N, C-alpha and C positions, 0 to 999 in steps of 0.2 A: 590569622587562628594562630598560628605558631607564636608570635610575639605575645599575645594576650594569655597563652598558658605558662609562657615561660615567665612574664610577670608575676601571675597569681601564684605559681610555684615558688617563685622566689620570696614572696612576701611571705607565704605561710612558713619557710624555713626559717627565714630571719626571727620572724615572730617567736619561732619554737625555741629558738637560740637564746633570745632575749630573755622571755620567760624562765627558760632554764637557769640563766644565770642568777636573774634575780630571786628566784626560789632558793637556790644555792647558798647566795649570800645573805640571804634573809634569814635563814636557819643559822647563820653564822654571828649574826648581830651587824651585819654590813649592810643591811636594806636601805639606809638614808644614802648609801652610793648613788643609787638611781632617783631618790625621791627628793633629795636636796634642792632649795630655790637656788636660782641664779647666785653665785657669789665668787669668791677669789680664793681663798684657802681650804685645805681640807680639814674637817673636823676631825677625824681620826688621826692617831699618831703624833708625832711631837709637834708641838705650835710651831708659828714662825719663830724665828731668833732674830731679836734687832742686833745690830752693831755688827752685821756680817757684810763680807765683801765676797764679789763675786766677779769673774773676767770670763768672757766667752773665748774660747780659743778655737778659731775656724781651720780646718784642714791639718793634714797630719804634720806639715811642714814648720806651724806655729806652735801647734799643742805638743808633739812629741820630744822635741828638744826641752821645753819647759818641765816635762815630766822626768828627763834624764838629768837635768841639772839639779831638781828637787832632791831626788834619788842620791846622787852624788854629794849632796850638802847635808844630807839628814844627820840629827847629833844623837838621838836616841832609838828610833824604830822606823822601818819602812814596812807598811802592810797593803798588799795587794789581793784582790778579788778579781775574777775574770773567767769568761766564757772558755779562753782557751790562751796558752801562752807559746810561743816559740822561741827555742834557746838563742838562735842567730837573728833573730828579730832586731833591727837597729834603729835607735830612737832618734839617731841623728844621721845625715849623710855622713858616711865613711866614719862613723864613730863606733863605738864599743857594740858589742853583742848585748841581748838582755841578760845573758847568763855572765858575762864579764862584768856588765853595770851592776848586779845585784850581787854576785860574788865578791867584788870588791867592796860592796857597802856592808856586807855579812860579816867582814872583818873587822869592821868598826861597831856595828850597832846591829840590832836585831832585826832579821828581816823573815817575814812570815807572808808565805804566799798560798793563797785559797783558790784552787782550781775546779771547775765540774769534774766529776769522775769521768763524764764521758757517756755516750749512748751504751744501755746496757747490751743491745743486740748490734751485732757489726752492719746496721743496716741504714746508719746515719754516722757523719763525719763530726767531731772525732768521735770515735768508739771508746769503751774502757781499755782497750790495748794501746789505741794510739795514745792515749793520755798517759798511761803508766811509762811508757816507752820515753815519750816528750819530757815527761818530769823527771825521770832518771838524767836524760841528757842535760838537762836544764839546773839540776840542783847535785846532782853525783858530784863528790869530790870537794863539796864547797858547805859552808855552814847556813845555806839559806836551809829556812824550815819551811815545810809544806804540809798542806791537807787537801786531800781529794773528796770533794763534798758530792756524796752520792745520795743524799738526801731529797731529790728531787722528786716531783709530781711525775707518775707514769707518762713516759713520752714528752716530757718536758725539759728545761733546764735551767740551771743557774747561767744567767744571761748578762747580769751587772757588771761594769768594768770600772773598779776602783782603785785609786793608789792614795795612801793616807801617810803625810809624812809627819813624824814627830808629834801626833795628835792638834797640830793646829794648822795643817794645810792639807787639802784634799782636792782630787781630781774625780770628778763624778761625769761619765759621758759615754759616748757610744763608741770609743775608738777601742779597738782591742788590742793588745799587745803581741801580735800573732802575724805570721804571712799566709796563715789557713785561708782560703778563699780570694786573696786579693792583697794588693799592695798598699798598704794603709799610707803610705809617705808619700804625700802629694801636696802641690803649693795650690794657691788661689787661682793660679792662671790654668792649671790643669793641662799642660802642654801634652801633644802626641808622644806617648811614651813607649810604643809597641806593644801596650795591653793596655785595658780600659782604665781610666785614672779612678779616683777614690774622694769623694767628698764627704768630710766627716766634721765632728765637733765634741768638745768638751769643755766643762765649767771649772775653772780654778776658783776653790772655796777658801776665805779664811774667816777667823771669828767664831762666835758660840755655836753656829750651825756644823762645823766641823765634827763637833761632838757627837751629834747625830750620826753622821757617818761611821766615825768610829766605835760606836755603841753597836752599831749594827754588824760590822765585822766582827767585834768581839763575841756578840751574840753566835755568829755562825761557826767560827773558829773554835768556840768552846761547845757547840752540838756535836762538829766534826771530830775534834783531836781531844775533847775532856779537858782542855787546860783552860784557865781563865786567864786572860792575859792582865798584866798590872794597869789598874786604873792611872789615867793622867788627869790632872787639873783640866778644867774646862777652860778653852782658849780665851783669852779677852778680848774686847770688842777690838775689831780691825777694820770697820767700815760704817756706813750709815744706813744700809740697806736692811729690811726684815726677807729671811729667805727661810723657806720651809724644804726640809728633805722629806720625801714622799717615795712609797716603795711598793712593791708587789710582792708579796710573800703569800703563798697557797695554803690554806689550813692542813694541819696535820703532817707538816713537813718538818718544823722544828719544835720541840717539846715546850719551849719558852713561848711560843705564838701559836696556840693550840687553833685558835681561830683566823689565824692570816693577818694581812694588812693588804688593803685595797686601795690605798690613798691615793695612787697614780691616777687607776679609774675614777675615783672621786674626783680629783682637782680637775681632770681632762673635761669629763662631764659638765661639771659645774662651769668651768670658764667659757667652754663653746657655747654653752646655753645663754650665758651673759653677752655674747658678741653683739656689738652695735654698728661697728663701721667695717670689720674686715676680720676673717681669718686667715692665718698664712700657717702651713703647716709643711714641714719636711720630714719625710720619714721612709724607711725600707720598704715597708708594707701598709696598706690601709685596708682591711676588711674586717673591721670589728662592726657587728650590726648595731651595737649601741653607739659607737662614734658616728656611723654614716646615719644613724637615725636623727640624730641631732643637726648634722650637716644638712640633711634632706628638707627637714623643718625650716632652718635658715633661710634655703633656698626659695621654697615654696611660698613662705611667708617672711620676707626679707624685713629686718627694721628700718630700712631707707631704699631709696632707689639706687644710693651710693653703696651699698653692702656690696662686698667683694669677698669670694672664697678661693683662695690660691693654694696649689697643692705641689711639692715637687718631690718625685719620687724616682726610681732607677727605671731605665727602659727595659731592662729585663733582670729583675730579682732573682738572686739563686733560688728561691722556691716561692711558690704562690703567687706567680706571675698572673693566671687567670681568675684568680680569688680576687686581686685588687681591680683587675681591668674589668671585671663584672660588677663591683661596687662602684666604680667610676661612672658605669653605665648607669646605674641608678642615680647619681648626682646629676649626669646630663639631663636625664629625664624630667627631674626635679626643678631643674634651671629653666628649663622649656623655651629654650632659644634665648633667654634674654641676655646672656653672656657676662652673667654675674660669677661664673665658675670657669676657671682655668686649671687646667691640668698639666704640668711640664714636666721635662726630664731634662738632663745634662748630657753633654757630649763634647768631646775633645776636637777642637777646631782643627781642619786641614785633613782629618784622618778619611783615608779611602781604602777599603770600604769605611763608614763611617764609624766610629769606635766611643761606646760612651763612657761616661763617668758615673761609675756607681755611686748612687745616693745612699749613703748608711747613716747619715746624721739624723738624729729623733730629737727635732725642736718644735715646739709650738709656740706661736705668738698670737695674742689677741688684742687688737685695738690699740697698737702700740704701749700697752700698758701691764699686760700678762705674759709671762715668759716663762715655759719650762724646756728643760735641757737634760738628758740622761740617756739610758740604757733602754726605755721602753718604746717601741714599735707601737703602731695603732691597729693591732691584731688582738685576737682572744689569747694567744700565747703570753703576750707583755702585759695585758689588763688584768688575768686571772690565774694563769696557770705557771708561768717561769718566776724566779724571783728576778726583779728587776731594781732600780734607784734613779729617781729623778730629784733635781731641784726645781723649786717654783720661785720665782721673783715678781714682784709687783712694785714697778718702778718705771715712769714715763720715760725719765730720761735715759735709763739704761736698755730697755725695752725697744726704744726707738732707735737707738744708737745699734744694736743688734742686728736688728731688722735691715736698716740702711748698710749696714758692714755685709750684709749676706747679699743683699738686692746690687749693691755695686759689684759684687763679685760675679753674680749669675748674668747680669746686664749688661758687663764689662765697660763699665764708666766710674766717673768720679761720683762721689757721695754728694758734691755739690749739684749734681745735675738731676737729683732725686727729691727736690724740695716740693713736687707738686702734691696735691690730695692723693692718697692711696688708688680710690677709684681711676682718676686720670693716669696714674702711673701703668696701672693693669691695662686700662683701654688702649692706650696711647704708646706705650714701650713695651710691655711684657708680651701681649696678644700678637702685635704685629711682627715683632721678631721671632718667637716661637713659631707662628704659621709660615713666616719665610722661611725658615730652617727646617721646618716638617718638610716642605716642599722640595728643598733642594736635595735632602736626603732621598727623598720618593724618587726624586728624576735620577739619581745616581751621581751625584756631585757631592765632593766632602763639604761638611758644615764649616760656613765661614764664621760662626758664632756659637756660643755653649748653650744658649737656651732653645729647647725644641719643645714643642706640643707634643703630648704622648698621643699617638695614632691610635687609630681605630681600636675601640673597646670590644670586650666580648659578649656575648648574649648573657643576661643575667643570671642563668641556671648555671653557666661556667664560675660565677662570681660565689658559687655557694659552697665551693669545695672547701675554703677554708673554714667557715662556719660549722659546715657539717663536722669537719674534722675535729673543731674544738668540741663540739657537741660530745661526738663520739669518745673522746679520749679523756675527756673532763667529768664526765658522768658522774 
C-alpha cells in the first residue's frame, strides 16, 4: 500500500512540474523545447558552426594546465566567467595561483573576470559577502577588471564556466577555477589523496563556434558593467566539425534576452528521444522530470533488445542526494529487471573507509554520434533557472573516441579492450565490476577498482524534493 501511494504521489508531482515548465516556456515562445521531433541540433539560438574544432579534456590534470597555458599565451584579451573563483587556486601542480596567473596576464592584455555575485542571503555558499571578499583578494592591486553578476533568477545562480582567449580559443565545461567544495586537480587514475577525488571535464573549442561563446560573455559583461567590449573578427575555420553552442538563460534576467534561452533543454530532450542503441550520461545530479520521463520511456519501450542506459553520478552529491536517488528508483522500476539500466559511481581504489570520486562532469553521449559537454546538470536548475553553457557535436569519430576515453578510465583498461558492442561491454564489463566493488564496500573492505554500482535508492517520494523545490522557486 505504501509503495502504491508513494508511486501515485510521485507521478502526480512530476506531472505537475512538467506541466508548469511547459506552460512557462510556451508563454515565452519556447514551447518547441518539449514538442520537437527527435532530432540533433537545437532550433533556437545560434546554428551549428561548421569549420570548428573540439577537444575534450578529461579531469583536472589534463584540463587545468591547458587553461593556464592559454592564459599565459594570450595576445589581446582573457575573458572568464564562472560560478566562483579562488585567488589561491592552482591550475598546475606547484604552479602559479590563479591570482598570479591573471595578474601577470593583465600586465600585457585586457583581463575581464565575470563572477556570480553570490547568494543574497547567507544561507548558501558562496554568499554576497564571501564573493566580495574573495574578489578583492583576487583582483586587488592588479589590473584585472571584474564584474559581479547579481542578475540571477531568485534562488538560482550563474553556473557556467567559460574561459575565452583572444576571441579564437574557448574552454567550455564543468570545471570551476575554485577550491570551494573540493580539489579539482585530479588525474585519470584518481589515486587516494586523503580526500575525495574529483572527476570533471571541459571542452577546448576553436574556430567559428568560439564567436558564439564570446558573444554570450560580451552580452553578460554589458548587462552587468554597462561597458560594450570591443568587437573582434570571427575566428577562421580551425577544424572539420559542426559545433553548436547552447545555453540556459532564464527569462527577464537580461534586457537583451527578455524571453531567455533554453536550448540546452531542447537539445538534450531531442537527442535522448532519438536514441536507438544507448545513452551514456555523467552528471552531478539527475532529477529533472523532463529528462527522467524520456529515459523512462526508452526503458519501457526500448528501440531494441540491445538498448542500454548508463549513468555515472557522485555517490554523495553536495546537495540533492535524495532527489537523484528517488529518480533512479523511477528508472529501476521502468527497467523491470531487464538489466538495460545501470547507475554507477566512482571511488578511489584502496581507501578505507572507502572514499568516493566526486563526479562533477556534465557529459551526454547518444549512440556514439551525439555529444554534449558543458556546465549543465540534469536538474531543473540547469535546464530552466541558472545560466549555463554547453557545446554540442555530432560526429561519430569524435564522439566514439570520447566515450572510449571515458570508459577506459572508469574500467581501468586500455581502449583496445573496449572494441565490443556497447551492450556487451555493459553486461560483461560494467555490471560485474560495479556489482563486485559494491559488495566489497558493503563488507567493509577497501575498493579494489574505481567503478561501483550506486547502492539502494530512496523511495520515490524522497526523489520529489528537487522537482518540488524547482516548482516552488521558479513559479
